[in-house]
C-alpha angles and dihedrals in degrees: 000000000000119000113249114235109218119182108220116211118238109247112253111251124220118210116239089231136348117273088241091062113120112226118203125183130176143170093177121093090213093062096051099083094052091047091048089049090053092047097048093045088058095053108105094185105028092255131122134188112238129198133163126202132197139151112268118225113213096187116111114242093013119121119248115249116246128256109289104180133027117196122200124182143179128181091279109021134056117194123192115191114189099205090172090080094046125097094215132016109266115256094215090056090045088055095052092047095050094043107106091194092066105074113220121208132182148115116292085358094160091054092051091046089053091049091051091049093050094046099041109014092244122139113213113214134187095054093145094133115045097174128064092208089053092051094044091054092051096045095036093229091149088065089064098062 
């Protein structure tokens, strides 16, 4: 019986972010206000994606490490703020997190907000949407791509 030769289609790849996306990174407190200003100016619907990163400790009885990186994003700007390298938590970032008029979206957003509160004493507000897919369905972001 002859082997059938089926041509398998290559899976369509989706870019991680459009090539026009502005990517900002800082570990300097002095740069945070300008990065935040650029980020907020790019938000068309007063919403940002929020994510926090830290090294997880799996040893029983050992204290968890603090948040090292806070990532904020809009449709056109990705802002990475490496708070681990900063002596104090940036005031401009604190204002954004505490501003309830700026909606925050993300995966496990409530967990990230709780971790930020425990580590820095900052209560993140505006956590109305805690799921990106929920947010996309409501704002129809997915129709644009």
